[in-house]
Each structure stands twice: as C-alpha cells, then as structure tokens.
C-alpha positions as a printed Julia matrix, in Angstrom:
95×3 Matrix{Float64}:
 140.0   109.69  116.4
 139.53  112.97  114.55
 136.0   113.57  113.35
 134.88  115.59  110.39
 133.67  115.39  106.84
 135.91  114.63  103.92
 135.91  117.0   100.98
 133.46  115.67   98.42
 131.29  113.92  100.99
 127.49  114.45  100.84
 127.69  116.44  104.09
 130.28  118.8   102.61
 128.19  119.29   99.46
 125.1   120.08  101.55
 127.1   122.55  103.64
 128.39  124.25  100.49
 124.83  124.56   99.17
 123.66  125.97  102.49
 126.46  128.55  102.49
 125.61  129.57   98.91
 121.97  130.03   99.86
 122.9   132.02  102.99
 125.19  134.33  101.0
 122.43  134.93   98.47
 119.91  135.68  101.24
 122.36  138.2   102.69
 122.95  139.76   99.27
 119.21  140.41   98.87
 118.87  141.45  102.52
 116.36  138.71  103.32
 116.27  136.97  106.66
 114.71  133.52  106.87
 113.38  132.31  110.22
 114.89  128.9   109.57
 116.56  126.92  106.82
 116.29  123.17  106.32
 118.68  121.08  104.23
 117.31  117.58  103.65
 119.33  114.42  103.05
 119.25  115.02   99.29
 120.7   118.53   99.72
 117.46  120.34   98.89
 117.01  123.63  100.73
 113.76  124.9   102.2
 113.41  128.4   103.66
 110.84  129.4   106.26
 109.51  132.95  106.63
 106.89  133.11  109.41
 104.09  130.89  108.07
 105.52  130.63  104.56
 107.54  127.6   103.44
 109.66  128.15  100.3
 111.2   125.06   98.73
 114.15  126.24   96.61
 115.76  122.9    95.88
 119.42  122.4    95.01
 120.18  124.98   92.33
 119.65  128.49   90.95
 119.61  130.13   94.39
 120.37  133.55   92.92
 117.36  133.44   90.58
 114.96  132.02   93.16
 115.98  134.18   96.11
 116.0   137.36   93.99
 112.4   136.55   93.03
 111.44  135.97   96.68
 113.04  139.33   97.54
 110.65  141.0    95.06
 107.54  139.52   96.69
 108.56  139.17  100.35
 106.43  142.11  101.48
 103.4   140.54   99.77
 103.94  137.34  101.74
 103.77  138.98  105.17
 100.75  137.81  107.13
 100.07  134.94  104.74
 100.67  131.23  105.12
 101.32  128.38  102.74
 103.97  126.74  100.59
 105.8   128.0    97.52
 107.51  125.26   95.52
 110.36  126.8    93.52
 112.27  123.54   93.14
 111.87  123.58   89.35
 111.48  127.35   88.96
 113.36  128.89   86.03
 113.78  132.32   84.48
 111.08  131.37   81.96
 108.49  131.16   84.77
 106.53  134.32   85.4
 104.3   133.23   88.25
 105.02  132.07   91.76
 102.18  130.13   93.36
 101.46  130.18   97.07
  99.46  127.09   98.02
C-alpha cells in the first residue's frame, strides 16, 4: 500500500509550518542547530544552549526579532518563550 500524508492532515500542516519557519530563518540568514515540531504543530528552535519557543504563528515577526539579538545570545543559555509574542511587545526575556 502507498504511504504518505493526505493534504489537510495534521502531519501536512506541521510540515507546512516547518517549511515556513525554515524559509524565514533562511531569509534572515539565521541557522538553528535543531528545530522541533511538537504534536500540536508548535515550533521550537535551538541555538547552542538557547531554546526559542516560537509557537505556531507569526514566524516572520518572531524570527526577525531573534535575528536582531542573535549575537547577544552567543555564549548564553536559557529559554526564550515567544509563543505569544506580538509586535506590541518590546522586550524578549531569556530565562
């Protein structure tokens, strides 16, 4: 039997989100060490010892902000939760 994912399946949606995030990373010339997509389709990026949870939406906004601070993050460790980050937010918190 032929295997694969039907269009509109959760796996296809997660793959589409992953591809969107990857294209945005490439646009801003950022390279993540690894990318995790959980069962809910939420995306988490890993840069050395930094975990950045970007969720399921607004990749352009979130990744452009990470691009602005990526050099500051080098040599640091912790988690940045951008799941609910919006353009109204001014601060990014590394915990």
